[in-house]
BALOBA-1460 file (C-alpha; in Angstrom, 3 decimals):
// residues 313
<rec num="1" residu="x" x="-29.422" y="20.118" z="2.746"/>
<rec num="2" residu="x" x="-26.762" y="17.998" z="4.446"/>
<rec num="3" residu="x" x="-24.362" y="16.378" z="2.018"/>
<rec num="4" residu="x" x="-24.092" y="12.936" z="3.580"/>
<rec num="5" residu="x" x="-21.557" y="11.705" z="0.946"/>
<rec num="6" residu="x" x="-19.207" y="14.556" z="1.722"/>
<rec num="7" residu="x" x="-19.435" y="13.944" z="5.418"/>
<rec num="8" residu="x" x="-18.582" y="10.270" z="4.824"/>
<rec num="9" residu="x" x="-15.613" y="11.234" z="2.663"/>
<rec num="10" residu="x" x="-14.232" y="13.701" z="5.229"/>
<rec num="11" residu="x" x="-14.741" y="11.322" z="8.111"/>
<rec num="12" residu="x" x="-13.003" y="8.476" z="6.256"/>
<rec num="13" residu="x" x="-10.182" y="10.828" z="5.218"/>
<rec num="14" residu="x" x="-9.564" y="12.112" z="8.721"/>
<rec num="15" residu="x" x="-9.872" y="8.713" z="10.337"/>
<rec num="16" residu="x" x="-7.742" y="6.968" z="7.751"/>
<rec num="17" residu="x" x="-4.994" y="9.583" z="8.051"/>
<rec num="18" residu="x" x="-5.047" y="9.457" z="11.897"/>
<rec num="19" residu="x" x="-4.994" y="5.694" z="12.074"/>
<rec num="20" residu="x" x="-2.330" y="5.410" z="9.405"/>
<rec num="21" residu="x" x="-0.008" y="7.498" z="11.653"/>
<rec num="22" residu="x" x="-0.920" y="5.382" z="14.653"/>
<rec num="23" residu="x" x="-0.328" y="2.067" z="12.846"/>
<rec num="24" residu="x" x="2.826" y="3.311" z="11.200"/>
<rec num="25" residu="x" x="4.359" y="4.418" z="14.473"/>
<rec num="26" residu="x" x="3.403" y="1.224" z="16.277"/>
<rec num="27" residu="x" x="4.924" y="-0.866" z="13.465"/>
<rec num="28" residu="x" x="8.096" y="1.231" z="13.645"/>
<rec num="29" residu="x" x="8.304" y="0.820" z="17.421"/>
<rec num="30" residu="x" x="7.845" y="-2.956" z="17.081"/>
<rec num="31" residu="x" x="10.639" y="-3.006" z="14.469"/>
<rec num="32" residu="x" x="13.101" y="-0.948" z="16.566"/>
<rec num="33" residu="x" x="12.451" y="2.626" z="15.418"/>
<rec num="34" residu="x" x="13.845" y="3.697" z="12.027"/>
<rec num="35" residu="x" x="15.962" y="0.561" z="11.695"/>
<rec num="36" residu="x" x="13.683" y="-0.972" z="9.009"/>
<rec num="37" residu="x" x="11.982" y="2.242" z="7.816"/>
<rec num="38" residu="x" x="12.544" y="1.513" z="4.096"/>
<rec num="39" residu="x" x="11.380" y="-2.092" z="4.469"/>
<rec num="40" residu="x" x="8.176" y="-0.993" z="6.253"/>
<rec num="41" residu="x" x="7.535" y="1.749" z="3.672"/>
<rec num="42" residu="x" x="7.960" y="-0.756" z="0.838"/>
<rec num="43" residu="x" x="5.585" y="-3.291" z="2.476"/>
<rec num="44" residu="x" x="3.010" y="-0.530" z="2.892"/>
<rec num="45" residu="x" x="3.130" y="0.320" z="-0.790"/>
<rec num="46" residu="x" x="2.977" y="-3.375" z="-1.774"/>
<rec num="47" residu="x" x="-0.228" y="-3.623" z="0.259"/>
<rec num="48" residu="x" x="-1.632" y="-0.565" z="-1.487"/>
<rec num="49" residu="x" x="-0.592" y="-1.928" z="-4.912"/>
<rec num="50" residu="x" x="-2.291" y="-5.241" z="-4.321"/>
<rec num="51" residu="x" x="-5.465" y="-3.386" z="-3.270"/>
<rec num="52" residu="x" x="-5.282" y="-1.281" z="-6.512"/>
<rec num="53" residu="x" x="-4.817" y="-4.391" z="-8.642"/>
<rec num="54" residu="x" x="-7.743" y="-6.029" z="-6.883"/>
<rec num="55" residu="x" x="-10.042" y="-3.137" z="-7.774"/>
<rec num="56" residu="x" x="-9.085" y="-3.545" z="-11.440"/>
<rec num="57" residu="x" x="-9.827" y="-7.291" z="-11.579"/>
<rec num="58" residu="x" x="-12.887" y="-7.330" z="-9.308"/>
<rec num="59" residu="x" x="-16.240" y="-7.250" z="-11.175"/>
<rec num="60" residu="x" x="-17.749" y="-3.742" z="-11.384"/>
<rec num="61" residu="x" x="-15.106" y="-2.273" z="-9.020"/>
<rec num="62" residu="x" x="-13.030" y="0.015" z="-11.220"/>
<rec num="63" residu="x" x="-12.357" y="0.338" z="-14.936"/>
<rec num="64" residu="x" x="-8.750" y="-0.419" z="-15.736"/>
<rec num="65" residu="x" x="-6.581" y="2.252" z="-17.433"/>
<rec num="66" residu="x" x="-5.954" y="1.830" z="-21.116"/>
<rec num="67" residu="x" x="-2.455" y="3.247" z="-21.147"/>
<rec num="68" residu="x" x="0.291" y="1.975" z="-23.429"/>
<rec num="69" residu="x" x="3.756" y="0.880" z="-22.119"/>
<rec num="70" residu="x" x="5.114" y="4.238" z="-23.400"/>
<rec num="71" residu="x" x="2.500" y="6.208" z="-21.460"/>
<rec num="72" residu="x" x="3.205" y="4.103" z="-18.348"/>
<rec num="73" residu="x" x="6.889" y="5.037" z="-18.621"/>
<rec num="74" residu="x" x="5.852" y="8.685" z="-18.792"/>
<rec num="75" residu="x" x="4.682" y="8.282" z="-15.206"/>
<rec num="76" residu="x" x="8.039" y="7.072" z="-13.901"/>
<rec num="77" residu="x" x="9.100" y="10.549" z="-12.573"/>
<rec num="78" residu="x" x="5.759" y="10.772" z="-10.727"/>
<rec num="79" residu="x" x="6.357" y="7.323" z="-9.288"/>
<rec num="80" residu="x" x="9.911" y="8.289" z="-8.164"/>
<rec num="81" residu="x" x="8.608" y="11.405" z="-6.394"/>
<rec num="82" residu="x" x="5.822" y="9.409" z="-4.803"/>
<rec num="83" residu="x" x="8.328" y="6.810" z="-3.524"/>
<rec num="84" residu="x" x="10.675" y="9.461" z="-2.130"/>
<rec num="85" residu="x" x="7.832" y="11.357" z="-0.408"/>
<rec num="86" residu="x" x="6.561" y="8.162" z="1.206"/>
<rec num="87" residu="x" x="9.993" y="6.923" z="2.269"/>
<rec num="88" residu="x" x="10.975" y="10.270" z="3.748"/>
<rec num="89" residu="x" x="7.701" y="10.528" z="5.720"/>
<rec num="90" residu="x" x="7.931" y="6.992" z="7.072"/>
<rec num="91" residu="x" x="11.506" y="7.499" z="8.181"/>
<rec num="92" residu="x" x="10.694" y="10.874" z="9.838"/>
<rec num="93" residu="x" x="7.717" y="9.483" z="11.797"/>
<rec num="94" residu="x" x="9.823" y="6.433" z="12.812"/>
<rec num="95" residu="x" x="12.921" y="8.362" z="13.891"/>
<rec num="96" residu="x" x="11.200" y="11.079" z="15.901"/>
<rec num="97" residu="x" x="7.834" y="12.200" z="17.320"/>
<rec num="98" residu="x" x="4.884" y="11.829" z="14.920"/>
<rec num="99" residu="x" x="3.622" y="15.271" z="15.970"/>
<rec num="100" residu="x" x="6.959" y="16.912" z="15.150"/>
<rec num="101" residu="x" x="7.119" y="15.163" z="11.783"/>
<rec num="102" residu="x" x="3.656" y="16.452" z="10.987"/>
<rec num="103" residu="x" x="4.657" y="19.991" z="11.968"/>
<rec num="104" residu="x" x="7.583" y="19.918" z="9.529"/>
<rec num="105" residu="x" x="5.249" y="18.386" z="6.880"/>
<rec num="106" residu="x" x="3.171" y="21.545" z="7.232"/>
<rec num="107" residu="x" x="6.020" y="23.304" z="5.397"/>
<rec num="108" residu="x" x="5.073" y="21.636" z="2.105"/>
<rec num="109" residu="x" x="4.001" y="24.949" z="0.503"/>
<rec num="110" residu="x" x="7.455" y="26.399" z="1.075"/>
<rec num="111" residu="x" x="9.092" y="23.621" z="-0.925"/>
<rec num="112" residu="x" x="6.278" y="23.560" z="-3.501"/>
<rec num="113" residu="x" x="6.700" y="27.289" z="-4.192"/>
<rec num="114" residu="x" x="10.468" y="27.025" z="-4.717"/>
<rec num="115" residu="x" x="10.499" y="23.823" z="-6.739"/>
<rec num="116" residu="x" x="7.456" y="24.955" z="-8.831"/>
<rec num="117" residu="x" x="9.291" y="28.155" z="-9.757"/>
<rec num="118" residu="x" x="12.642" y="26.527" z="-10.571"/>
<rec num="119" residu="x" x="11.509" y="23.324" z="-12.342"/>
<rec num="120" residu="x" x="7.931" y="23.866" z="-13.562"/>
<rec num="121" residu="x" x="7.812" y="27.592" z="-14.470"/>
<rec num="122" residu="x" x="5.150" y="28.073" z="-11.796"/>
<rec num="123" residu="x" x="4.965" y="31.424" z="-9.992"/>
<rec num="124" residu="x" x="3.104" y="32.453" z="-6.850"/>
<rec num="125" residu="x" x="1.638" y="35.765" z="-5.879"/>
<rec num="126" residu="x" x="3.436" y="38.068" z="-3.460"/>
<rec num="127" residu="x" x="0.665" y="37.437" z="-0.908"/>
<rec num="128" residu="x" x="1.334" y="33.732" z="-1.007"/>
<rec num="129" residu="x" x="5.077" y="34.242" z="-0.704"/>
<rec num="130" residu="x" x="4.457" y="36.368" z="2.401"/>
<rec num="131" residu="x" x="2.528" y="33.492" z="3.925"/>
<rec num="132" residu="x" x="5.626" y="31.352" z="3.830"/>
<rec num="133" residu="x" x="7.175" y="33.459" z="6.620"/>
<rec num="134" residu="x" x="4.841" y="32.292" z="9.361"/>
<rec num="135" residu="x" x="5.144" y="28.714" z="8.151"/>
<rec num="136" residu="x" x="8.899" y="28.714" z="8.437"/>
<rec num="137" residu="x" x="8.859" y="30.737" z="11.664"/>
<rec num="138" residu="x" x="6.246" y="28.463" z="13.249"/>
<rec num="139" residu="x" x="8.237" y="25.350" z="12.493"/>
<rec num="140" residu="x" x="11.390" y="26.953" z="13.978"/>
<rec num="141" residu="x" x="9.548" y="27.887" z="17.141"/>
<rec num="142" residu="x" x="8.035" y="24.383" z="17.446"/>
<rec num="143" residu="x" x="11.502" y="22.868" z="17.062"/>
<rec num="144" residu="x" x="13.120" y="24.887" z="19.900"/>
<rec num="145" residu="x" x="11.681" y="22.764" z="22.731"/>
<rec num="146" residu="x" x="10.951" y="19.524" z="20.867"/>
<rec num="147" residu="x" x="12.026" y="16.751" z="23.296"/>
<rec num="148" residu="x" x="12.110" y="14.121" z="20.561"/>
<rec num="149" residu="x" x="13.969" y="16.242" z="18.045"/>
<rec num="150" residu="x" x="16.437" y="14.481" z="15.773"/>
<rec num="151" residu="x" x="18.307" y="15.875" z="12.779"/>
<rec num="152" residu="x" x="17.464" y="12.652" z="10.931"/>
<rec num="153" residu="x" x="13.702" y="13.167" z="11.378"/>
<rec num="154" residu="x" x="13.988" y="16.837" z="10.287"/>
<rec num="155" residu="x" x="15.981" y="15.933" z="7.174"/>
<rec num="156" residu="x" x="13.671" y="13.081" z="6.292"/>
<rec num="157" residu="x" x="10.519" y="15.120" z="6.681"/>
<rec num="158" residu="x" x="12.109" y="17.883" z="4.597"/>
<rec num="159" residu="x" x="13.082" y="15.388" z="1.932"/>
<rec num="160" residu="x" x="9.464" y="14.212" z="1.887"/>
<rec num="161" residu="x" x="8.372" y="17.817" z="1.348"/>
<rec num="162" residu="x" x="10.750" y="18.231" z="-1.553"/>
<rec num="163" residu="x" x="9.499" y="14.996" z="-3.111"/>
<rec num="164" residu="x" x="5.877" y="16.000" z="-2.522"/>
<rec num="165" residu="x" x="6.558" y="19.217" z="-4.387"/>
<rec num="166" residu="x" x="7.923" y="17.292" z="-7.373"/>
<rec num="167" residu="x" x="5.053" y="14.846" z="-7.130"/>
<rec num="168" residu="x" x="2.567" y="17.745" z="-7.393"/>
<rec num="169" residu="x" x="4.414" y="19.145" z="-10.430"/>
<rec num="170" residu="x" x="4.598" y="15.772" z="-12.191"/>
<rec num="171" residu="x" x="0.942" y="15.111" z="-11.415"/>
<rec num="172" residu="x" x="-0.049" y="18.378" z="-13.000"/>
<rec num="173" residu="x" x="2.173" y="17.648" z="-16.008"/>
<rec num="174" residu="x" x="0.435" y="14.314" z="-16.515"/>
<rec num="175" residu="x" x="-3.004" y="15.801" z="-16.142"/>
<rec num="176" residu="x" x="-2.104" y="18.448" z="-18.781"/>
<rec num="177" residu="x" x="-1.556" y="15.730" z="-21.384"/>
<rec num="178" residu="x" x="-5.087" y="15.075" z="-22.832"/>
<rec num="179" residu="x" x="-4.160" y="11.689" z="-24.293"/>
<rec num="180" residu="x" x="-2.483" y="10.439" z="-21.204"/>
<rec num="181" residu="x" x="-5.263" y="11.795" z="-18.914"/>
<rec num="182" residu="x" x="-7.925" y="9.978" z="-21.028"/>
<rec num="183" residu="x" x="-5.955" y="6.724" z="-21.040"/>
<rec num="184" residu="x" x="-5.488" y="6.770" z="-17.248"/>
<rec num="185" residu="x" x="-9.208" y="7.209" z="-16.654"/>
<rec num="186" residu="x" x="-9.566" y="9.288" z="-13.486"/>
<rec num="187" residu="x" x="-7.805" y="10.329" z="-10.310"/>
<rec num="188" residu="x" x="-8.236" y="6.944" z="-8.683"/>
<rec num="189" residu="x" x="-6.302" y="5.219" z="-11.495"/>
<rec num="190" residu="x" x="-3.671" y="8.003" z="-11.436"/>
<rec num="191" residu="x" x="-3.067" y="7.360" z="-7.761"/>
<rec num="192" residu="x" x="-2.996" y="3.567" z="-8.274"/>
<rec num="193" residu="x" x="-0.457" y="3.853" z="-11.108"/>
<rec num="194" residu="x" x="1.771" y="6.192" z="-9.053"/>
<rec num="195" residu="x" x="1.573" y="3.694" z="-6.182"/>
<rec num="196" residu="x" x="2.646" y="0.836" z="-8.480"/>
<rec num="197" residu="x" x="5.586" y="2.871" z="-9.758"/>
<rec num="198" residu="x" x="6.518" y="3.974" z="-6.212"/>
<rec num="199" residu="x" x="6.582" y="0.347" z="-5.096"/>
<rec num="200" residu="x" x="8.999" y="-0.544" z="-7.956"/>
<rec num="201" residu="x" x="11.164" y="2.420" z="-7.046"/>
<rec num="202" residu="x" x="11.328" y="1.677" z="-3.359"/>
<rec num="203" residu="x" x="12.601" y="-1.903" z="-3.568"/>
<rec num="204" residu="x" x="16.144" y="-0.826" z="-4.598"/>
<rec num="205" residu="x" x="16.184" y="1.582" z="-1.668"/>
<rec num="206" residu="x" x="15.913" y="-1.365" z="0.755"/>
<rec num="207" residu="x" x="19.226" y="-2.560" z="-0.719"/>
<rec num="208" residu="x" x="20.844" y="0.889" z="-0.947"/>
<rec num="209" residu="x" x="20.003" y="1.615" z="2.718"/>
<rec num="210" residu="x" x="21.650" y="-1.579" z="3.830"/>
<rec num="211" residu="x" x="18.366" y="-2.956" z="5.339"/>
<rec num="212" residu="x" x="18.546" y="-6.052" z="3.142"/>
<rec num="213" residu="x" x="21.674" y="-7.151" z="5.080"/>
<rec num="214" residu="x" x="19.512" y="-7.372" z="8.236"/>
<rec num="215" residu="x" x="16.573" y="-8.980" z="6.426"/>
<rec num="216" residu="x" x="17.065" y="-12.242" z="8.357"/>
<rec num="217" residu="x" x="16.626" y="-10.324" z="11.642"/>
<rec num="218" residu="x" x="13.604" y="-8.583" z="10.293"/>
<rec num="219" residu="x" x="12.064" y="-11.892" z="9.125"/>
<rec num="220" residu="x" x="12.483" y="-13.286" z="12.694"/>
<rec num="221" residu="x" x="10.743" y="-10.168" z="14.079"/>
<rec num="222" residu="x" x="7.954" y="-10.436" z="11.498"/>
<rec num="223" residu="x" x="7.300" y="-14.101" z="12.222"/>
<rec num="224" residu="x" x="7.343" y="-13.674" z="15.986"/>
<rec num="225" residu="x" x="5.574" y="-10.353" z="16.513"/>
<rec num="226" residu="x" x="1.910" y="-10.100" z="15.536"/>
<rec num="227" residu="x" x="1.976" y="-6.404" z="16.504"/>
<rec num="228" residu="x" x="4.559" y="-5.732" z="13.771"/>
<rec num="229" residu="x" x="2.645" y="-7.716" z="11.161"/>
<rec num="230" residu="x" x="-0.825" y="-6.302" z="11.732"/>
<rec num="231" residu="x" x="0.251" y="-2.685" z="12.199"/>
<rec num="232" residu="x" x="2.399" y="-2.791" z="9.041"/>
<rec num="233" residu="x" x="-0.430" y="-4.328" z="6.944"/>
<rec num="234" residu="x" x="-3.034" y="-1.993" z="8.428"/>
<rec num="235" residu="x" x="-0.811" y="1.052" z="7.876"/>
<rec num="236" residu="x" x="-0.524" y="0.015" z="4.217"/>
<rec num="237" residu="x" x="-4.256" y="-0.241" z="3.787"/>
<rec num="238" residu="x" x="-5.116" y="2.988" z="5.644"/>
<rec num="239" residu="x" x="-2.369" y="4.875" z="3.742"/>
<rec num="240" residu="x" x="-3.791" y="3.878" z="0.399"/>
<rec num="241" residu="x" x="-7.357" y="4.354" z="1.541"/>
<rec num="242" residu="x" x="-7.092" y="7.831" z="3.019"/>
<rec num="243" residu="x" x="-5.154" y="9.132" z="-0.010"/>
<rec num="244" residu="x" x="-7.812" y="7.845" z="-2.363"/>
<rec num="245" residu="x" x="-10.659" y="9.206" z="-0.252"/>
<rec num="246" residu="x" x="-8.842" y="12.556" z="-0.219"/>
<rec num="247" residu="x" x="-9.082" y="12.732" z="-3.995"/>
<rec num="248" residu="x" x="-12.776" y="11.872" z="-3.868"/>
<rec num="249" residu="x" x="-13.342" y="14.654" z="-1.296"/>
<rec num="250" residu="x" x="-11.494" y="17.150" z="-3.530"/>
<rec num="251" residu="x" x="-13.885" y="16.336" z="-6.360"/>
<rec num="252" residu="x" x="-16.830" y="17.099" z="-4.115"/>
<rec num="253" residu="x" x="-15.789" y="20.426" z="-2.634"/>
<rec num="254" residu="x" x="-14.058" y="23.623" z="-3.647"/>
<rec num="255" residu="x" x="-10.255" y="24.067" z="-3.399"/>
<rec num="256" residu="x" x="-10.671" y="26.530" z="-0.531"/>
<rec num="257" residu="x" x="-12.900" y="24.172" z="1.433"/>
<rec num="258" residu="x" x="-10.460" y="21.343" z="0.791"/>
<rec num="259" residu="x" x="-7.663" y="23.553" z="2.186"/>
<rec num="260" residu="x" x="-9.732" y="24.252" z="5.306"/>
<rec num="261" residu="x" x="-10.388" y="20.556" z="5.734"/>
<rec num="262" residu="x" x="-6.717" y="19.677" z="5.145"/>
<rec num="263" residu="x" x="-5.579" y="22.263" z="7.734"/>
<rec num="264" residu="x" x="-8.036" y="20.976" z="10.342"/>
<rec num="265" residu="x" x="-6.972" y="17.375" z="9.609"/>
<rec num="266" residu="x" x="-3.327" y="18.145" z="10.216"/>
<rec num="267" residu="x" x="-4.084" y="19.901" z="13.496"/>
<rec num="268" residu="x" x="-6.186" y="16.934" z="14.668"/>
<rec num="269" residu="x" x="-3.421" y="14.472" z="13.771"/>
<rec num="270" residu="x" x="-0.704" y="16.439" z="15.521"/>
<rec num="271" residu="x" x="-2.669" y="16.742" z="18.778"/>
<rec num="272" residu="x" x="-4.192" y="13.251" z="18.499"/>
<rec num="273" residu="x" x="-0.844" y="11.519" z="17.959"/>
<rec num="274" residu="x" x="0.851" y="13.582" z="20.670"/>
<rec num="275" residu="x" x="-1.846" y="12.367" z="23.098"/>
<rec num="276" residu="x" x="-1.774" y="8.776" z="21.833"/>
<rec num="277" residu="x" x="2.011" y="8.408" z="22.162"/>
<rec num="278" residu="x" x="2.555" y="10.669" z="25.145"/>
<rec num="279" residu="x" x="4.606" y="13.118" z="23.026"/>
<rec num="280" residu="x" x="5.585" y="16.623" z="24.113"/>
<rec num="281" residu="x" x="2.836" y="19.194" z="24.055"/>
<rec num="282" residu="x" x="4.864" y="22.039" z="25.464"/>
<rec num="283" residu="x" x="3.296" y="25.515" z="25.029"/>
<rec num="284" residu="x" x="6.199" y="26.638" z="22.775"/>
<rec num="285" residu="x" x="5.778" y="23.604" z="20.486"/>
<rec num="286" residu="x" x="1.970" y="24.082" z="20.306"/>
<rec num="287" residu="x" x="2.343" y="27.812" z="19.649"/>
<rec num="288" residu="x" x="4.813" y="27.125" z="16.790"/>
<rec num="289" residu="x" x="2.557" y="24.415" z="15.507"/>
<rec num="290" residu="x" x="-0.457" y="26.801" z="15.464"/>
<rec num="291" residu="x" x="1.489" y="29.529" z="13.687"/>
<rec num="292" residu="x" x="2.772" y="27.133" z="11.004"/>
<rec num="293" residu="x" x="-0.657" y="25.613" z="10.403"/>
<rec num="294" residu="x" x="-2.337" y="29.052" z="10.209"/>
<rec num="295" residu="x" x="0.359" y="30.135" z="7.712"/>
<rec num="296" residu="x" x="-0.343" y="27.007" z="5.633"/>
<rec num="297" residu="x" x="-4.052" y="27.710" z="5.692"/>
<rec num="298" residu="x" x="-3.583" y="31.348" z="4.634"/>
<rec num="299" residu="x" x="-1.257" y="30.202" z="1.868"/>
<rec num="300" residu="x" x="-4.006" y="28.038" z="0.455"/>
<rec num="301" residu="x" x="-6.738" y="30.755" z="0.494"/>
<rec num="302" residu="x" x="-4.954" y="34.120" z="0.337"/>
<rec num="303" residu="x" x="-5.333" y="34.532" z="-3.426"/>
<rec num="304" residu="x" x="-9.120" y="34.019" z="-3.114"/>
<rec num="305" residu="x" x="-9.267" y="36.522" z="-0.246"/>
<rec num="306" residu="x" x="-7.269" y="39.092" z="-2.251"/>
<rec num="307" residu="x" x="-9.401" y="38.858" z="-5.384"/>
<rec num="308" residu="x" x="-11.115" y="42.124" z="-6.202"/>
<rec num="309" residu="x" x="-14.849" y="42.024" z="-5.645"/>
<rec num="310" residu="x" x="-16.965" y="42.103" z="-8.771"/>
<rec num="311" residu="x" x="-18.621" y="45.452" z="-9.301"/>
<rec num="312" residu="x" x="-22.350" y="45.546" z="-9.092"/>
<rec num="313" residu="x" x="-24.139" y="46.484" z="-12.250"/>
């Protein structure tokens, strides 16, 4: 029997992620590239936070979390990691090609394995560690002939990967606390709270990056350019929406199936954005992209493939 709900979740997840990348890049282009990357990232999270707050106050929309102030403060590290991951990704996609940024983002498992081992006492199987080789190798191959390569984009995407690894570790830590998990009241509320924290964390970055000094120029752009306004607001909505739908999809399918879906989604976004923005699709870049994505997919499922089969009675 066809699971219509799952099809809807996956379609919304893919479409939301794709259009977020489109809206984000169009907003960045309208704002002059990465000049106001932190400002745009902050506005996107503000839009998501307002949507989250709306769901809590709207009748029959979503039950509010019952956390105490102390429990909310426990989520500060998760919020910081979420803010850093978003800021790094927005800067990377603004400073260079979206497709290249997504290829580097495919290296998340490499950073997750290292940070999980060092900071969260999490170990991976030898099979998984071997899968990191094609991921790193594929990204290196894809970078060789990247026409829109910039060190800034590479470093920002790598920073986003580091932050994503910490976000995953902090998320697991929060979920492991029974009292905190019960008070939060579900993955939707967890994502909403991390978004609220990330918004708070990103505001100082606008000042630290020096973008606040050019705020007058940004305000003039914002007031005069409808393309900048609409694409920034739509990128905020689609970013929040696709991340929330992703959690709903994960609840409906197995981890392996989710990994397959996530791998296919990244491939679609890389190719789709390259076509949409006329970015390089050189054979070497596509070959490296394919190797890295296949390595990411294998990393996600290798332990299930290597499990010994149960003996028949």
